C-alpha positions as CSV (number, residue, x, y, z in Angstrom):
1,M,118.2,149.4,201.1
2,A,115.9,151.0,198.6
3,A,116.4,148.1,196.1
4,R,115.6,145.6,198.8
5,D,112.4,147.4,199.6
6,D,111.4,147.5,195.9
7,Q,112.0,143.7,195.5
8,A,109.9,143.0,198.6
9,A,107.1,145.2,197.2
10,L,107.2,143.4,193.9
11,A,107.1,140.0,195.6
12,S,104.1,141.0,197.7
13,L,102.2,142.2,194.6
14,A,101.7,138.7,193.4
15,R,100.2,137.6,196.7
16,A,98.3,140.7,197.6
17,P,94.6,141.3,196.7
18,A,93.9,143.7,193.8
19,P,93.3,146.9,195.8
20,V,96.5,146.4,197.9
21,R,98.5,145.5,194.7
22,S,97.3,148.7,193.0
23,R,98.4,150.9,196.0
24,L,101.8,149.2,196.1
25,W,102.3,149.6,192.3
26,D,101.4,153.3,192.6
27,G,103.9,153.8,195.4
28,L,106.7,151.9,193.5
29,T,106.2,153.9,190.3
30,R,106.1,157.1,192.3
31,R,109.4,156.2,193.9
32,L,111.0,155.3,190.6
33,D,109.9,158.7,189.1
34,Q,111.5,160.5,192.0
35,H,114.9,158.9,191.5
36,A,114.8,158.8,187.7
37,P,116.5,162.2,187.2
38,T,119.3,161.2,189.5
39,V,119.8,157.9,187.8
40,F,120.0,159.4,184.3
41,I,122.0,162.5,185.2
42,M,124.5,160.9,187.6
43,P,126.7,159.2,184.9
44,A,127.1,162.5,183.0
45,V,128.0,164.3,186.3
46,L,130.6,161.6,187.2
47,V,132.2,161.9,183.7
48,V,132.4,165.6,184.0
49,L,134.0,165.4,187.5
50,A,136.5,162.8,186.3
51,M,137.5,164.9,183.3
52,S,137.8,168.3,185.1
53,I,138.2,167.9,188.9
54,F,140.6,165.0,188.8
55,P,143.1,166.7,186.5
56,L,142.8,169.9,188.5
57,L,143.8,168.1,191.7
58,V,146.6,166.2,190.0
59,S,148.0,169.4,188.6
60,L,147.8,171.1,192.0
61,Y,149.8,168.3,193.6
62,L,152.3,168.5,190.7
63,S,152.7,172.2,191.3
64,L,153.7,171.4,194.9
65,S,156.2,168.7,193.8
66,R,159.5,168.4,191.8
67,F,159.2,166.1,188.8
68,R,162.2,164.6,187.1
69,F,162.9,161.6,185.0
70,V,165.2,159.0,186.4
71,K,166.5,155.7,185.1
72,G,163.6,153.3,184.7
73,G,160.8,155.9,185.2
74,F,160.3,159.2,187.0
75,E,160.6,160.7,190.5
76,L,157.9,162.9,192.1
77,K,159.0,164.6,195.3
78,F,156.7,166.8,197.4
79,I,158.4,170.2,198.0
80,G,155.6,172.4,199.2
81,L,155.5,176.0,197.9
82,L,159.0,176.1,196.6
83,N,157.9,176.3,193.0
84,Y,155.8,179.3,193.8
85,R,158.6,180.8,195.9
86,K,160.9,180.4,193.0
87,L,158.6,182.4,190.7
88,L,157.7,185.1,193.2
89,L,160.9,185.6,195.2
90,G,163.6,183.3,193.8
91,S,165.5,182.6,190.6
92,E,162.5,182.9,188.3
93,Q,161.3,186.2,189.7
94,F,162.7,188.1,186.7
95,H,160.9,185.7,184.4
96,F,157.5,185.9,186.1
97,L,157.3,189.3,187.8
98,G,160.2,191.1,186.1
99,T,162.9,193.3,187.6
100,F,161.9,196.5,189.4
101,G,163.2,200.0,188.7
102,E,163.0,203.3,190.6
103,L,159.7,205.2,190.4
104,S,159.8,208.2,188.1
105,A,157.5,211.3,188.2
106,A,155.3,209.7,185.5
107,G,155.1,206.5,187.6
108,W,154.0,208.5,190.7
109,A,151.4,210.2,188.6
110,V,150.0,206.9,187.3
111,L,149.8,205.6,190.8
112,G,148.0,208.7,192.0
113,I,145.4,208.5,189.2
114,A,144.8,204.8,190.0
115,A,144.4,205.4,193.7
116,F,142.1,208.4,193.1
117,G,139.9,206.3,190.7
118,L,139.7,203.3,193.0
119,I,138.8,205.5,196.0
120,A,136.2,207.3,193.9
121,L,134.6,203.9,193.1
122,L,134.5,202.9,196.8
123,V,132.9,206.2,197.8
124,R,130.4,205.9,195.0
125,Y,129.4,202.4,196.3
126,A,129.3,203.6,199.9
127,R,126.8,206.3,198.9
128,G,124.6,204.0,196.9
129,E,121.4,202.2,197.8
130,G,122.9,198.7,197.8
131,Y,125.6,199.5,200.4
132,T,126.6,196.8,202.8
133,P,129.6,196.6,205.1
134,A,130.6,193.2,203.7
135,G,130.3,194.6,200.1
136,L,132.4,197.6,201.0
137,L,135.0,195.3,202.6
138,W,135.2,193.1,199.5
139,R,135.5,196.0,197.2
140,A,138.2,197.5,199.4
141,G,140.2,194.3,199.1
142,A,139.6,194.2,195.3
143,S,140.8,197.8,195.0
144,A,143.9,197.1,197.1
145,G,144.7,194.1,194.8
146,V,144.2,196.2,191.7
147,F,146.4,198.9,193.1
148,L,149.2,196.3,193.7
149,L,148.9,195.1,190.1
150,V,149.2,198.7,188.9
151,L,152.2,199.2,191.2
152,L,153.9,196.1,189.7
153,I,153.3,197.4,186.2
154,V,154.7,200.8,187.1
155,L,157.8,199.4,188.9
156,T,158.7,197.0,186.1
157,N,158.4,199.8,183.5
158,S,160.3,202.5,185.3
159,G,164.1,203.1,185.1
160,N,166.0,199.9,184.6
161,G,163.0,197.7,185.2
162,H,161.9,195.0,182.9
163,P,158.4,193.4,182.9
164,G,157.9,189.7,183.3
165,S,155.3,187.4,181.8
166,L,152.7,188.5,184.4
167,V,153.0,192.2,183.5
168,V,153.1,191.4,179.7
169,T,149.9,189.4,180.0
170,L,148.3,192.3,181.9
171,F,149.3,194.5,179.0
172,Y,147.7,192.1,176.5
173,V,144.5,192.0,178.6
174,G,144.2,195.6,179.6
175,I,145.4,197.5,176.5
176,G,144.3,194.9,174.0
177,V,140.8,194.3,175.3
178,L,140.2,198.0,175.8
179,A,141.2,198.8,172.2
180,Q,139.2,195.8,170.9
181,Y,136.1,197.0,172.7
182,C,136.4,200.6,171.5
183,I,136.9,199.7,167.9
184,G,134.2,197.0,168.0
185,L,131.7,199.5,169.6
186,G,132.5,202.1,167.0
187,L,132.0,199.6,164.1
188,A,128.7,198.4,165.7
189,L,127.4,202.0,166.0
190,L,128.3,202.6,162.4
191,C,126.7,199.4,161.1
192,A,123.6,200.1,163.2
193,Q,122.9,203.2,161.1
194,N,120.9,203.2,158.0
195,L,124.0,203.4,155.7
196,P,124.4,201.9,152.2
197,G,126.3,198.6,152.1
198,R,126.1,198.0,155.8
199,K,125.1,194.3,155.3
200,F,128.2,193.8,153.2
201,F,130.4,195.3,155.9
202,R,128.8,193.2,158.6
203,V,130.0,190.1,156.8
204,V,133.4,191.5,156.1
205,F,134.0,192.6,159.7
206,F,133.1,189.1,160.9
207,L,135.6,187.2,158.6
208,P,138.8,187.4,160.7
209,M,137.1,185.5,163.6
210,M,136.9,182.4,161.3
211,I,140.7,182.2,160.9
212,T,142.8,180.1,163.2
213,P,145.1,182.0,165.6
214,V,148.1,180.2,164.2
215,G,147.2,181.4,160.7
216,I,146.8,184.9,161.9
217,A,150.2,184.7,163.7
218,Y,151.9,183.6,160.5
219,T,150.1,186.3,158.5
220,F,151.2,189.1,160.8
221,R,154.7,187.6,160.9
222,M,154.8,188.1,157.2
223,L,153.3,191.6,157.3
224,S,155.8,192.7,160.0
225,D,158.8,191.6,157.9
226,T,160.4,194.8,156.7
227,T,162.7,193.1,154.2
228,K,160.5,190.6,152.4
229,G,156.9,191.5,153.4
230,P,154.2,193.1,151.2
231,F,154.9,196.5,152.8
232,T,158.6,196.5,152.0
233,P,158.3,199.4,149.5
234,I,156.8,201.5,152.2
235,W,159.5,200.6,154.7
236,Q,162.1,201.4,152.0
237,Y,160.6,204.8,151.3
238,F,160.9,205.7,155.0
239,G,164.3,204.0,155.4
240,W,163.1,201.4,157.9
241,T,164.3,198.3,156.1
242,E,167.1,197.8,158.5
243,T,164.7,197.7,161.5
244,S,162.2,195.2,162.7
245,W,159.2,195.3,165.0
246,L,160.3,192.0,166.6
247,V,163.7,193.2,167.9
248,D,162.1,196.0,170.0
249,P,160.2,195.0,173.1
250,W,157.3,197.3,172.6
251,G,157.3,196.7,168.9
252,A,156.9,192.9,169.5
253,R,154.2,193.5,172.1
254,L,152.4,195.9,169.7
255,A,152.6,193.4,166.9
256,V,151.0,190.7,169.1
257,M,148.2,193.0,170.3
258,I,147.5,194.2,166.7
259,G,147.1,190.5,165.5
260,D,145.0,189.7,168.6
261,A,142.8,192.7,168.0
262,W,142.3,191.8,164.3
263,Q,141.1,188.4,165.3
264,W,138.8,189.4,168.2
265,I,137.3,192.8,167.2
266,P,134.6,190.9,165.2
267,F,133.5,189.1,168.4
268,M,133.0,192.5,170.1
269,F,131.4,193.9,167.0
270,V,128.8,191.2,166.6
271,V,127.7,191.1,170.2
272,L,127.5,194.9,170.6
273,L,125.7,195.2,167.3
274,V,123.0,192.8,168.5
275,A,122.8,194.7,171.8
276,I,122.4,198.0,170.1
277,E,119.8,196.8,167.7
278,S,117.9,195.0,170.4
279,Q,117.3,198.1,172.6
280,P,113.9,199.8,172.4
281,Q,113.9,202.4,169.6
282,D,111.1,204.5,171.1
283,Q,113.4,205.9,173.8
284,R,116.0,206.9,171.2
285,E,113.3,208.5,168.9
286,A,111.8,210.3,171.9
287,A,115.2,211.7,172.8
288,L,115.8,212.9,169.3
289,V,112.4,214.5,169.1
290,D,113.2,216.3,172.4
291,G,116.3,217.9,170.8
292,A,119.0,215.6,172.2
293,S,122.3,215.4,170.3
294,R,123.8,212.2,169.0
295,W,126.2,212.1,171.9
296,Q,123.5,212.7,174.5
297,V,121.4,209.9,172.9
298,F,124.4,207.6,173.2
299,R,125.3,208.7,176.7
300,Y,121.9,208.6,178.3
301,V,120.0,206.0,176.2
302,T,122.3,203.6,174.3
303,W,125.1,203.3,176.8
304,P,122.8,202.3,179.8
305,A,121.0,199.8,177.6
306,I,124.2,198.0,176.4
307,L,126.1,198.3,179.7
308,P,125.1,194.8,181.0
309,V,126.1,193.3,177.7
310,T,129.3,195.3,177.8
311,V,130.3,193.9,181.1
312,T,129.6,190.3,180.0
313,V,131.4,190.5,176.7
314,V,134.5,192.2,178.2
315,L,134.6,189.6,180.9
316,I,134.5,186.8,178.4
317,R,137.1,188.5,176.3
318,M,139.4,189.1,179.3
319,I,139.3,185.4,180.3
320,E,140.2,184.5,176.7
321,A,143.0,187.1,176.5
322,F,144.7,185.8,179.6
323,K,145.2,182.5,177.8
324,I,146.9,184.0,174.7
325,I,149.7,181.7,173.5
326,D,149.5,181.3,169.7
327,L,150.4,184.8,168.6
328,P,153.4,185.4,170.9
329,N,154.7,181.9,170.3
330,V,154.5,182.0,166.4
331,L,154.9,185.7,165.8
332,T,157.7,186.6,168.2
333,N,158.6,183.3,170.0
334,G,158.2,185.3,173.2
335,G,161.1,187.6,172.2
336,P,163.1,189.6,172.1
337,G,164.2,187.7,175.2
338,I,161.0,187.3,177.2
339,A,159.6,190.8,176.3
340,S,156.5,189.5,174.6
341,E,156.0,186.2,176.5
342,S,152.6,185.6,178.1
343,M,152.0,183.5,181.2
344,T,150.6,180.7,179.1
345,L,153.7,180.7,176.9
346,H,155.8,180.9,180.1
347,A,154.1,177.7,181.3
348,Y,154.6,176.0,177.9
349,V,158.3,176.9,177.9
350,A,158.7,175.5,181.4
351,W,156.9,172.3,180.4
352,R,159.0,171.9,177.3
353,A,162.1,172.2,179.5
354,L,160.6,169.3,181.6
355,D,160.1,171.6,184.6
356,L,156.6,170.2,185.1
357,G,156.3,171.5,188.7
358,G,157.2,175.1,187.6
359,S,154.9,174.9,184.6
360,T,151.9,173.9,186.7
361,A,152.8,176.5,189.3
362,V,152.7,179.2,186.6
363,A,149.3,177.8,185.4
364,Y,147.9,178.0,188.9
365,L,149.1,181.5,189.4
366,L,147.4,182.4,186.1
367,L,144.2,180.9,187.4
368,F,144.4,183.0,190.6
369,V,145.1,186.2,188.6
370,V,142.2,185.5,186.2
371,V,139.8,184.8,189.0
372,F,140.9,187.9,191.0
373,V,140.8,190.3,188.1
374,C,137.4,189.1,186.9
375,L,135.8,189.2,190.3
376,S,137.4,192.6,191.0
377,M,135.9,193.9,187.7
378,L,132.5,192.6,188.6
379,A,132.7,194.1,192.1
380,L,133.9,197.5,190.9
381,T,131.5,197.8,187.9
382,R,128.4,196.4,189.5
383,P,127.2,199.8,191.0
384,A,127.3,201.4,187.6
385,E,125.6,198.5,186.0
386,S,122.8,198.5,188.6
387,E,122.3,202.2,188.1
388,A,122.0,201.8,184.4
389,R,119.1,199.3,184.8
390,P,115.6,200.8,184.6
């Protein structure tokens, strides 16, 4: 309709007098200017939608189907939520969730600490200025979900329990990202001081991030070898040549987390260093003049200034840590057994076994877990972040 009106307007230009022709031309150009952004942006939007939304919908349908190769092609049969039921309640539960053991005294203590901390965060939010019933309800739901994840971790690590790929991934994210942040923050605080050689160490600390994950995995596979690795004389001195990190479940997970930390600490270090050096120095100097200690300066000046950056960088790192696959695949091959297998590696193993429906189901469960954990983190840390802002 708009194109037909434009053609009629152009045809009337040739027959209309000069003043009328000028008004019609101004209206036409004005109309073209209004639609120009849509015309130029729409092709890019359509390409992005075709490359992202379409595969997402196809994989969703595939996760609700059974895919198998048959003579002359393949067969795709819709089976509903059976792939998810198999992972959560069926034959693949031990692989995804793990096997549950009986709660010990230490397990009950961990659950009590987690419940106390989550309730304290809810009470703190309810007493804050930005309290709303909807916000409290959302945070209560997030706290309940976090408590269920903690319960799953405790049950699969108590007694005869064994963690599945979901719990192992939560270990990589929780313990790994926390260690990376603490070490990166410590290095950033050191390099922010006026120390000799700090520029050299800034470059050295950043180098591991330039190496590919597969290269790091092979490097740590060589370093963890107690019979032929470069640290063999040390292992021989302590009598550990007959042992291996990779045959012990926690040893294999620790090797993966050390390699992952070595790669990603530079990312934490660089971002936090920029945040520390970008904060106003007059507040820090005023606190030192008033007699504040180094710890007090960090607690009341530096920490509130870098808290928004901290939430952002930890969130980005958590999303990336949930997708870890190179290190457990090359370094431990997910072993021993499935002790060090992440969810992404779990999906890859299922895909390699031609269980495409199960593989995409694992991928979608990973998507749900990532979204829930990240939104819960934002909800539970937002009160502290808002209080830190001036």
